[in-house]
Phi, psi and omega in degrees: 000012178292344168274356189291131172235111187299144170267125180229137180251130175240122176261113186238131177303132178299324188283325185247279193296321179294322186288325181288328182284326175297320181297326175301316176299313178291335180264001177053039164290144180255144168203170189299150175273013185291337192269135171260118184276125169235122181279128172244158175288330182204148176298333179290344180276003179272114176287131173311329177303322182297324184292309182293320177303316180308310181284332177295329179275007174096017175292141181270338178196147170238131180246128177249127176236130180226184177287156171305146175305128181091357183242009188293137171292343173248039177064284185245017182303315181289338180287325177297312178303315178295325174298312185305311191290320175296328173290316179296320174301319174298319175289325176296326178294324177291333181274348176099019177247123174309120188301335180294348176282350174246116181240137177243131178222145170265112187229122174275172188297334185269003187254053181298324183284321170306312169315302183304311184301307180304319178290320173303309186292321182292316182292324179295321176298307182295329175297314178301318177291332180095186172294143179296152177204152184301333186257013189298334186255353183250129178278314181225131187240145178259000000 
């Protein structure tokens, strides 16, 4: 598995995390190119089906970035996202996919370095877990 390079889908809030990622580019910060970025108006606009579809298509990890709680441009969007992600992590476990493959982070537009660090950590975590498989979170199945 030394040649394994994970496929990661990154759903980023336009107002905060996407702007933070953009700041990385202008600041020339380095992080792994494994993530495909999808810009959304708000993290709450990410339908759980989008995440499940990504895993169904063989994505090894999904990263969601949104505004800090209380700073959402759409008032309570990130609180909805937080609840959805917790439920989705439980659902993924039931499906046999390690819940750590779905990560939610609050990153503001001025926190480009934080975005780079979180993507590096997440990519390393997914490399450690290896390619996604249906039985990845289940040790013993009856």
